[in-house]
C-alpha positions, 0 to 999 in steps of 0.5 A: 454515469450519474452526475454525483459519481462522475464528479467523485471520479473526476475528484479522484483523478484530480487528487491523483494528478496532484499527488503525483506532482507532489511525489515528483517534487519530493523525489527531486528534493531527495535526489539532489540533496541539500548540498546539490549532489545527485543521489541515486537509488540502490537496488534495495531502494528500487525493489522497495519502491516498486514492491511497496507501490504495488502493495499500497495499490491494493490497499487503495483498491480495498479502501475504495471497494468498501461501500460508502454507507458504512460506520463513519469511523470505518469509512473515515479510516479507509479514506485516511488510508487512501490519502496516506498511501496515495501520497506514498505511492506518488513519492516512491514513483517520483523517486523511480521516475527521477532515477530513470527506473521503470515503475515495475520490475521488467518482464522476467524479473521475479522481483524481491518482495521483501519479507516473503521467504517462499515458505508461507502462503499469506492468504493471497494465493494469486500469482504475483507480478511476472510469476513472482510469489505473492507479497505478504498480506495481499488479498485474493481476487475472490476476497476483493469480490466478496468485499465489493458484494458485502454491505453493512456490518458484513462489509465493515468486518471483511474490510477490517480483516483484510486491511489488518492482514494487508497492513501486517504484510506491509510492515513485514515488507518495510522491516525487511527492506530496512534491515537490508539497508535502504538509503537515508530518505528511503529508510526514513519513509520505510520507518514512517510506514511501519509506524503509521501502519502499526498504529492503524492495525491497532485501531482496526483491531479495536474495531474488530474486537468491538464487533466480537470478530477476530482478525484473519490469521497472519504468519 
């Protein structure tokens, strides 16, 4: 492995470990609460943390699959998504760990997948975890492979299209979980995700419009 790539990989690992530690600390503060009373996760909190962690993981994959040598504005946005969603994954997994809950649904559990009512095929037709329906906005393996092979303007357009659709799916999931009744800190996290992802969708939509390209369809 070239030295530059090795150093970059090591950097990703170091950043990941640091984010997990930060997530655990945030989770610990949340679980204990300001008055020292232990706070537990509800079933809705657990489902949201698991589902959104898995959904975020694909956002990281899309952002890291995008070639480095693209428009700096697009690359900067991708790196921003990696930083923000890595921290959110660490926080949610910190909550699950401190609540002594598995990071993913046990085998045989179809999961909740907030925001997917089973009536829509939202462009990610691969089966979800444990045979569950795919989560909203998820890219297919073929789409991710196409992104990995694309270069230049084609890579920029495909990334922006996939990430706009992916963010729209994340917003649907966070809104549905919020309406289902999340605990205070989890609810605030969901609202922050909605705010941030709606803002990024606006930025990415503008970048697509500047390239005279429409977003992918989303129900």
